[in-house]
C-alpha positions in Angstrom: 0.0 0.0 0.0 1.5 3.3 -1.1 0.4 6.5 0.7 1.0 10.1 -0.2 0.7 12.2 2.9 0.8 16.0 2.7 1.0 18.8 5.2 1.4 22.6 4.9 4.0 25.1 5.8 3.1 27.8 8.4 0.8 30.6 7.4 -1.0 33.6 8.9 1.9 34.6 11.1 2.3 31.2 12.8 5.8 29.7 13.4 4.8 26.1 12.9 2.0 24.3 11.1 0.9 21.2 13.0 -0.1 19.4 9.8 3.6 19.3 8.5 4.9 18.5 12.0 2.5 15.5 12.3 3.0 14.3 8.8 6.7 14.2 8.9 6.7 12.4 12.3 4.4 9.8 10.8 6.8 9.3 7.9 9.6 8.9 10.4 7.7 6.4 12.6 6.3 4.5 9.7 3.3 2.1 9.5 3.6 -1.6 8.9 2.6 -2.5 5.4 2.3 1.2 4.3 4.9 3.0 2.2 4.6 6.6 3.2 5.7 9.5 1.0 5.4 12.8 3.0 5.6 16.2 1.3 5.2 19.7 2.7 3.0 21.9 0.5 3.1 25.6 0.3 0.0 27.4 1.6 -0.5 28.9 -1.8 -3.6 28.7 -4.0 -2.9 26.6 -7.2 0.7 25.9 -6.4 -0.2 23.4 -3.8 -2.3 21.6 -6.3 0.5 21.5 -8.9 2.9 20.0 -6.4 0.5 17.4 -5.2 -0.6 16.4 -8.7 3.0 16.0 -9.7 3.7 13.8 -6.8 0.5 11.6 -7.6 1.7 11.3 -11.2 5.3 10.3 -10.1 4.6 8.1 -7.0 1.2 6.5 -8.2 -0.1 6.1 -4.6 -3.0 4.0 -3.6 -4.2 6.7 -1.0 -3.7 10.4 -0.8 -4.4 12.0 2.6 -3.9 15.7 2.9 -3.6 17.3 6.4 -4.2 20.9 7.3 -4.4 23.2 10.3 -7.8 24.3 11.5 -7.2 26.7 14.4 -10.3 26.8 16.5 -11.4 23.2 16.0 -11.3 20.9 19.0 -11.1 17.6 17.3 -9.5 15.8 14.3 -11.9 16.5 11.5 -12.5 14.2 8.5 -13.7 16.3 5.6 -16.7 15.0 3.7 -16.7 17.4 0.7 -14.6 19.9 -1.2 -16.3 22.7 -3.1 -15.3 24.6 -6.3 -14.6 27.9 -4.8 -11.8 30.0 -3.5 -12.9 32.8 -1.1 -10.0 33.9 1.1 -10.5 36.0 4.2 -6.7 36.3 4.5 -3.8 36.2 2.0 -1.9 33.0 1.2 1.8 32.8 1.5 2.3 34.5 -1.8 0.0 37.4 -1.1 -2.9 36.0 -3.2 -6.5 36.6 -1.8 -8.9 35.2 -4.4 -12.6 36.0 -3.8 -15.5 34.0 -5.3 -13.1 32.4 -7.9 -13.5 28.7 -8.9 -10.7 26.2 -8.0 -11.2 24.7 -11.5 -13.1 26.9 -14.0 -15.8 24.8 -15.5 -15.4 22.0 -12.9 -18.2 20.5 -10.9 -19.7 22.1 -7.9 -17.9 19.7 -5.6 -16.3 16.3 -4.9 -17.0 13.9 -2.1 -14.0 12.5 -0.2 -13.3 8.9 -1.3 -12.0 7.9 2.1 -14.0 5.8 4.5 -14.4 8.9 6.8 -16.9 7.5 9.2 -14.9 4.3 9.8 -11.9 6.5 10.4 -13.7 8.8 12.9 -14.9 5.7 14.8 -11.4 4.3 14.9 -9.9 7.5 16.2 -12.5 7.9 18.9 -11.9 4.4 20.1 -8.3 5.5 21.0 -9.7 8.2 23.3 -8.9 11.0 20.8 -11.7 13.5 19.8 -12.7 13.1 16.1 -15.6 14.0 13.8 -16.9 14.3 10.3 -16.8 17.8 9.1 -19.0 19.1 6.2 -16.8 22.1 5.3 -13.2 22.2 4.5 -13.4 26.0 4.4 -12.7 28.1 1.2 -9.0 28.7 1.8 -6.0 26.6 0.5 -7.1 23.4 2.4 -10.3 23.2 0.4 -8.4 24.2 -2.7 -6.0 21.2 -2.5 -8.8 18.8 -1.6 -10.8 19.8 -4.6 -7.8 20.0 -6.9 -6.5 16.4 -6.1 -10.0 14.9 -6.3 -10.6 16.6 -9.6 -7.2 15.3 -11.0 -8.0 11.8 -9.8 -11.5 11.9 -11.4 -10.3 13.3 -14.7 -7.5 10.9 -15.0 -9.9 8.0 -13.8 -7.3 6.8 -11.3 -8.3 4.2 -8.7 -6.6 6.4 -6.0 -8.7 7.1 -2.9 -8.2 10.7 -1.4 -9.4 13.1 1.1 -8.5 15.7 3.7 -8.1 15.9 7.4 -8.1 19.0 9.6 -6.3 19.1 13.0 -6.4 21.6 15.8 -3.7 24.0 16.9 -0.8 22.7 18.9 -0.6 23.9 22.5 2.3 26.2 21.8 0.1 27.9 19.2 -3.0 28.0 21.2 -1.2 29.9 24.0 -1.2 32.9 21.6 -4.9 32.4 20.9 -6.7 32.6 24.2 -9.9 30.4 24.3 -8.9 28.3 21.3 -8.6 24.6 21.8 -5.5 22.6 21.1 -4.2 19.0 20.8 -0.7 17.7 21.5 1.5 16.5 18.6 1.6 13.1 20.1 -2.2 12.8 20.1 -2.4 14.2 16.6 0.1 11.7 15.3 -1.7 8.8 17.1 -5.0 9.9 15.7 -3.7 10.2 12.2 -2.0 6.9 12.3 -5.2 5.2 13.5 -7.1 7.0 10.7 -4.6 5.8 8.1 -4.8 2.2 9.3 -8.7 2.3 9.2 -8.5 3.7 5.6 -6.1 0.9 4.5 -8.3 -1.8 6.0 -11.7 -0.5 5.1 -12.9 -0.5 1.5 -16.5 0.7 2.2 -17.5 3.2 4.7 -19.8 2.6 7.6 -23.3 4.1 8.0 -22.9 5.7 11.4 -24.9 8.9 11.8 -22.5 11.8 11.8 -24.7 14.6 10.4 -25.3 18.0 11.8 -28.6 19.8 12.6 -27.1 23.2 11.6 
């Protein structure tokens, strides 16, 4: 099983990005039966997609899991859907701030994650780590990369399964954001490792209710 695992570089004035810290730790630790290729993507609209697509073409992974920071969230969030819109409240790391622009002009409205997200959530929770299904990946670079890779996979008719996971701030970040929740790097790594193992071992997702009322 070949896994392409991506994280992002720091953005919005942060000194670290927990997604890259966790992803490179996972690559170092390894997972039995899984060949992990970890890459750090720039928090830049379009460029992140280009780099990820090139890696997919070169490495031909069975799974692609992108990980990103979601400061303010209290749990590991498995994203259900990516939408075809860039609408940035802040600038990316190249100063771009697209508003109401499509990720892929002429592309579909959205793409569903092809990961077994509910099975992954259940597996993470069983380790005692908070996790949940999220119905929005935002409209910043995280959604941009999720839509971009799913579009590429669909257009090329690849058998690759792919999706996106958001993680909270690290404690050293949250100290500068009073009232914001955080999660230790150790917990994030254990949660992601559990999620990956569930994705590897589960072809079809579960039917557990994970919907929201608002």
